[in-house]
C-alpha angles and dihedrals in degrees: 000000000000092000091049091052091050090050092047094051091045091053092046090050092050091047091050091048091051092051092048091048093057100031108032090148133005109237094169093115091056090043091056093048092050093048090051101042108029119082119198120220130200093011092308101317090118138008143205124214124221096219091173088057090051089049091053088049095042095125089060091047091048091051091052092048089051089054090052091050093054093063111104126216089245092054093044092050091053092061126093113263095252090057091047093051093044089052093051094047092050091046091053094048096043094049090046088059089046090052092052090050090058089076103017127169095012099075138077098194139018085243088071086073093062131078139214090274104034136035119225088249091058095056111114106219105120119102100208135149095351099312141076103250142180129228087255089056091055095046104034102031109026097034111021097023093053122088089215101085115019094177115143091198089080085084088071092049107046108074126212095196093248136120090240092058123097111262120287103238115238091226134060124255115246132178091253096049099034098101095045094045095046090050095047093047090050093050093045092052094048090049091058104103092195088068107023127031147135111244132171096344096313139084120249107196142163120284087240086083091054097048095045102026093131090061090060092050101053096096102268104173088349098304115134100168134052093237090054091051091050093047088056085065096041093131092055090049088049092236113169122227091255092051091048091052090050093049092047091052095047130018107252126242108253128208118190113217125227114267120237109223095181113127114269091228126150108247 
């Protein structure tokens, strides 16, 4: 009997661990809101957000944010890293929408929510993981400032509610889709010729690569320079074989394009 009990508890423990590994947190409410209120453009290279739709559905958004707030640090730390990162990306994006709704429809840019002394990203209004945090805290401390993740593709996942941002995906990040969704969002953004292109022997790319260049040069998948990272996605940038050979032989001149801070709102 003792051996059977030990086996039973072992199997239950393994089953519980498997469930936790695949379903650390249920983001289905956020997934449904995104699917309903985010419109993809140019086959997913960009997106527009129906903020009025989010406003009409604000109780559902508020309920999801409340669920995020109830997660403790101890619980969060027990999750696999993909589930942790998916949680933080969704939290950033959902609270960014919530921030826009604080002044919707009377704003033209997320920057309208800042002041002379504090940017909108520095405003502490987010009850998350035991503290009241800002969007900057989520991105720069919990995601970028942590040694846990070290994935530069997060810059194509967190969304700053602006036209210049990579598209807001119309589905939620989850532990089991994190890798595929990060990769697809990266490729879609790099394929957008309005924001990333090769022109007259030099690269013209988004200012994201200027602001966060160090993140692309920390050795992710063996890439220690921004040109090497970009060459990894040569097909998405539509670089020919001859251009690739030229860029591999000599670091390319890079021009960083102006960033469009207009609100990414559906007309």
